[in-house]
N, C-alpha and C positions, 0 to 999 in steps of 0.2 A: 672489544662487543663482546667475550667474554667480560670485561671485566663490567657490562652495564648488565650482562646479565646473572652474572652474580652476586650485584644488586636489589635486582631485582628479587632473585630466591632469596638474597638476605631479609627483603621486603615482606613478601608475600610470607615466610617465615617469622618472618615476629608477630602479620596479622596473623596467622594463626594459630602463637602461640595464645594473645592477646585475646580475642578468638576466645579460645577453648577459657582462660579462665574467666570470660566475662560466660557459658553457657554455664562453664561451670562451675560459680559463683550463682546466676539462673534456678538450675537447678537444685542446690541445696537448700537455697530462700523459700524453692518453691511453694512448703509448705507454708509460709510466713503471707505470701504474696497474696493478695486482692482477694476473693473467693472460692470455695467450694461450691461444690453440685451438690445435692443429697440429697435425692428422688426426685428432680428435677428441680429444687426453687436454690437459688445462693444463699449463703452462708457466708457473713465478715469469718475470715481466720482472723480477724484480731482479737476478735470479740468468744472465741471458741478457745482460744490460746485463754485467753483469761476466766471466764467458766467454765474448763479442764483445771485451772489453777484454783478456782476457790475452790471449785470441787475438793479436791483432796486439801485444801488447809479445810473445807470443814471437816473433812473424816478427818485427817489429820487428828486438829481441833477440838470432836466428839470423842475422838478416843482418849485422848491425854483429862480430858473433864473424867468420865466412866474411869479410868484407873486413878484419876486421883481422887474423887468421892464420891463415885461409886460405892455402892454395900460390895465385897469382897464376895461375896456368895452370888453376884450378879453378872455374867459373861462367860463361866467358866466355860460354856462352852463353846463352837463356833458357830454354832446356828444365833446364839445368847450376844455375842460379843458382834460379829452383823448384823442383828437387829438390835440393834445402841448405841453400835458405832454411825453402819450403812445406813441411818433408815433416818434420823433425824438431817445428815448429810445432802440425801437426795431431797424429802421436803424444802429443806431447807434455797436448795438447789433450783427448782421448780419453782418455789416464792421468787425469788430473785428473780427472776426469765418473768414471771407474768404479773410483777413489779414494772416492770419495762429496761430491764438495767442489762439486757446485751442488747438493747432496737437502737440500731444501727443509726437510727433518726433518735433518739433520743437527743435534747440540749436543753437538761439542767446543768445549774447551777451548785455547789455543793453543800448550799439549805437543801435544794432537792434531789441530790443525791442518794445523802444522809438521812431526809421524810422513807426516802423507796426502799432503801437497804430497812430503816427502824418496822414499817408496817411487814418489808419482807418475813424478816424475821416474827415477827407478834401471828404473823399467818404460818410459820411455818412453824412456826412450836405448839402455835395450837394443831393443829392436825397431829403433830406428834400427843402427842395426848390422846386426840380422838382416838387415835391407831390403838395407843397402849390401851388405851380402857375396854376395848372392845378385840384388843385380842395383847394380852399384857406380854411379855416378853422381858418385862425386868422387880426387880424388888425392890421398894421404893426410892425407882429411875425416875420422878418427879420433883424430887428435891436438886438434878446438879441439873432442872432448865433454863433455873433463870443464870447455871454460870454459866453453861453452855450459848441460855442469848450474849451472855455479853461478850464471854470470847471470840462467839462469833461479827460480834459488832467488830468489835478492834480488829480482829485480825481481812474484815472485809477493805478498811478504812484500810487499813495498810497495805492492802495488797493493791489495792487499786490508787491511791495514790505511789508506790513502787512503781505501778506497770505504767500510767500514767508519764511513768518520770522519765522511763528504760528505754518504752517500749512503743508506746503512741505517739512512734515517732515517721519518716521515712523508708524505715529498714519494712514496713509490713503494710507498703504502701507498691503495688506497681507502679514499673514508672514505664509512662505514658506516653507518646506521638499521635495527635493527632496530621491527617493526612487533610487538607483543604484551610481554606481561610472564605469559604461565602458563607454564606447562610442556613448552609445546614453544619458546617464544620461550629456558626457562632450559636446554637442551642450547649454543647456541650463549653462555649466561653462561660454563659452565661450561670454554668451552674460552678455558683461563689459559696452558697451557702456549707461548711463541713461538712453535716449532718448527710450532702447529694457523692459529696468525694473521700467521703472516712476510707473507702483501700484504696482509694489515685493519687497518685504523684506527677502531677501533668508538669513534664518540660517542656511542651512549646506545638503550636502546629510549622504541621509545614507546606507554603507556597510553591506549588509549583511550577507556577508562571509569577515571575513577578510583573510581569504588564495586568497583570487579572487587580478587580479590584475586594480589595477586604473587607471581609464586617468585622473580624474577633480586634482586639486591640493589640495594635503594631508590638505593644511588651513584650509580648508573648508569642512573635511569627519564627521561626529557628530557620537556620539554614543548612538548611545538613548536607555543604557541598555540593564533590561531581557525585556521592553517592547515598544513599539514603542506605546503605545495609554499614558499611564504616560509621556512619554517627549513628547509626542505634545500633552495634554490636560496640564502638567506644564507651557508651553515655550508659552503657547498661542499659537498654532501654528492651520490660517485658515483652509487651504489648504497640502493633501501632491500632488506630483508629482509623478508617474510610472513611474521612467525611466529606467526598468532593459533590459538587452540584451535580455533576455532569458527567461521569463515566464513562464517557466515549468519543475523551478528545484529551490526550498524554495521559493515560491512564496506566504508570509504568510495572505492569506486568513482571519483565524480571527483575525487577528492582524487590518488591516484597514477593517472589518465591523464594529468590537471594536470599528475602529475610523471616522466609516461613522453615530454608536448610542449614540457618542459622541459626533456633531452635525460639527467635522471636514468635510472640502467636500474630495477624493480621485476622483483625474483624470485624466488621461493619458494625456501624451506630447503632439499627436499630439494637443489637444484642449488647451492645455496653451500655445505653439504655437501659434493657429488662434484668441484666447482673447487678449495675446501683440502683439501681434505680426501684428495682422490680414492677412493671409497665413495659405495660407495649405500645412506646412514643407513638401517635396517631396521625400528626402531624410533616412526621417521617418513616410512614410505611411507601408500602411500594407492591406493586402490584404483582402478586405472584407467592409474598413474603412469606403470611401465613399459611401457605400451601405448601411451600418447599423447607418449615420452619419444623422442628422435632417438637413435638407436643404436639395439642390439639388430633389423640385418636385416641378413639373409646379401650374398654382394655376392659374385659367383664368378671374378672379376677379382681380388677378393684374396684368395680363397681361392688360388688359381691358383701368386699374387705370395707365400705364405706356405712352400706347398706348395716353391716353388723353390728359398726363402728356408734351412728342412728341413735339403733335399739336401745342398746347395751346404755351409751349413755345417755341415752332424754329420761329412760324410765329410771336410774341410778338420781337424776338433778329433780325431777319429777319429785321423785322420797325424799329430797334432800331439804326441797325447796316447798315444798308442799306447805311451814305454817309460815313462812313471805303469803306466798299465793291464797291462805284464809284468807290474812289478815290485810290483805289487800285489796282481795273480794268487801269484808264487812267495812274499813275505809269509801269506796267506793258511791257502796249499800246509804252508809252516814250521810256520806256530802250529798246523795241525792235522795236524804230523807224516801230509800224504797223506793222513789220517785222508774229510776232511768232504770236502766244495763247494764249490768258488771260488768258481762264480756260485750264486747265489741266485733260482729260479724264486718270482714271490705273483699270484692273481690280481690287480687291481683292475678299478674302471670306466670303463669307456671316451668315449670321443664316442658322442649318445643311449645312453648306458647301456648300451651294448657290453663283452661283462668286453673279459679282455686277459690275460698274462703278462707282467708286467714282470720287465725283467731287471735282479737290480742284485749289485755282492758281499755278501758272504758277510759281514756286519759281528756277526753274533752266534751263538753256542754252535750251535747241530744241534738239541739239543735245548730249546730259547728257549720253540716252543709245545708240548710233548709231552704234554699234553688237548685240543689244539684249539682253548681261546679264542682270540677277537682281543683283543690287546693294546693300546698306544698306547705306544711310547716314550717314559721318564719319563728327566729326567734324574739321570745316576748307574745309567741303568737293568742291572744284575746283571748280563742277560744277553747284553753284547755283549763280546769279547775284547777283549786288550788292542791288535794288531793292530786292532779294526773299533774298536776306539772314537778313532784317527789317521784314518782316511780319515774316519770322520762328519766329526770336527770340517774336515775341508781335503773333507767332498764326493765325493773321488772315489769312494765307492764306488758315487755315482748313474755313471756316470762308459756302464755297459755299457745305459743309457739309450737312448744315442746310435743302437745294433742298433731299440730302438722306433721310438728316430724316422725313421729311413731307413724300415723295414718295412709304418710309419702311422696303427701305434699310437697315437703318441705325437708330439706337436712341441717345440720346441724348446721355445717358452715357451707357454705356457696356464694351466688349472685348476692342480693339482699332484694325478695320481688318486689313490683310495683304496680301501681293500678293500670286496666287496659287503658284508658284516657291518656298517662304519660310514655308509652310505650310507645305512641299511636305516632306521637308528634313525636318521637326522641327516633324513630328507626327513621323517619319520615330529614333527620338533624343528619343520623350516622347510621347507612346500612347498617352498618357492623354491630353494630346496637342489637341486634337482634340473637347475636352468637354467644351471650350472654346466657340465652335462657335453650345453650344446647344441656348444662346440669341445670338442676333440681337445684330452688331458691335457697337460703340461709336462715335460719337466727343471724350469725353474727362472719363474718365472710374479711377479705385479702381487702376488697375499698376500706370498711370500717377501721378498718386496722393505720393504714396507712392518710388516708384523705376526712379530714373535717365533714359534719353532717352535710348533704348536701340540699338546696333550699331552691335550684331552679332548671331550667336544659344545661343551662351553662353548666350546671356541677354536673349534674349523669353523665355528661361526659365526659368527664376529666375522671372520673369515679371506670369509666369504662374500660380507659386505658389499664386501670388493676386487674377489674375484671376480667380481660382479658387473658391479663396473665395468669390469674387466677383457671383460668376455663384454658388457658392450655402446659397446667403445671400440676396443675391440681394434682395431690396422692394423702400419703391417708400418716406421712409424717406433715407436710402445710399446716391437717388439715387438723394436727396438736397444736401446732405451732401459734397456730390462729389461735383456738380455744383459752392454750395458755393468757397469750399475748390480751383477752379480750378480756383478762379477770382485768387489770392494769385501764380498761377500759372505763370499765363497771364503777371499778373505785373512786377513781379521777377522773369521773362523769367526761371525760373527752369523746368530745362531738358529739353530745346528747342535746335538742333540741324541744 
């Protein structure tokens, strides 16, 4: 008996040591795995690391160019050096983000990435020149900007090539097990795109009862043996996703608690989709989840900050884009031979269901809805004028909505406002649709970044999943991120109709 006990003691000791090594490894790599939650919004560790590396590269590159080519009298003070080196690095980093180069949904080929980097560099250097003109900090600093652009282009391509060769592997992904093989688990099994599983290394699905029918791919089903915890520890699992169709039957509470006590995260499917795809999966939504989940709470200070940013930024944008607005108004006037209205007002549903008049540049014929029936805009819509087609592609028709922002009817960022006729119909299709009216509607929004242009009731319900994510997690940080990413949407005409 003593020998048997000794053997068990040695087994427990070895298991404990193995678990300690696995836990230490998880702690060590926690920074790299999956995503971080920043002010409620999930940020991929992979792209955060890439952004930091490229920012350091741009800063070092700007410094080397500065000391090699700039006038010797430039940057003698700490302030001058910081302005000469950090300003281009910051502006170029923001431009890279604006071009979608840190977007997890980006699936561009090499040529596409290169073109976006070139546009970002041109944009960043242009901003540097403009700021330098109004707030001069160098003497003859313009001469080094072309060199800075070339060094930045070469450095960024090199860093990205090395990064995706050595870092874009399984090291930066959370090792995930899915508990369940039924209908709910099939939602994860269908996530085949690399962009959908950017932060996840899916190890397989656990079938609790082999007699149950399995919907997921058979080759992805794994057997944990007698103990889920031991299997998870031995395979360095970081997270277990609960995807059972019925939790009332054979739910392994003790084993999952053992996993949690061993440092393994256990999360619900809705939380998994919220983190990985940035949406609230309506098909999986269970009663009460919206009530008990974090978020969906008012914050007076956050609302004050959001309103302050809205007023300041919209005023600045009105000043910057006033020449484009004048040219757009002139083009509409000339095309219509002075017979049609330049601005177009339309009833939309705002915060708490309150109707308001949204202001846009007219992009359709004056008789577009002569019969009084509300219609979705479609691809190659014959009602759109020649000028209207151009301004819709580049979102110039949306610029007058900045007046709606100043008046308080809209915000810069939020769910897009829809017409009352559509809202009534969509409320009947899904009772949660009215929840998007908890916030002021926006000129741009999270759904506009993540989903193509919606031209049907089905599209609107799909976009609702992204709108609910924004309502749940909105913050100044997320608003700034959306505003920066909107630049890519405008320049590359994504989602225009």
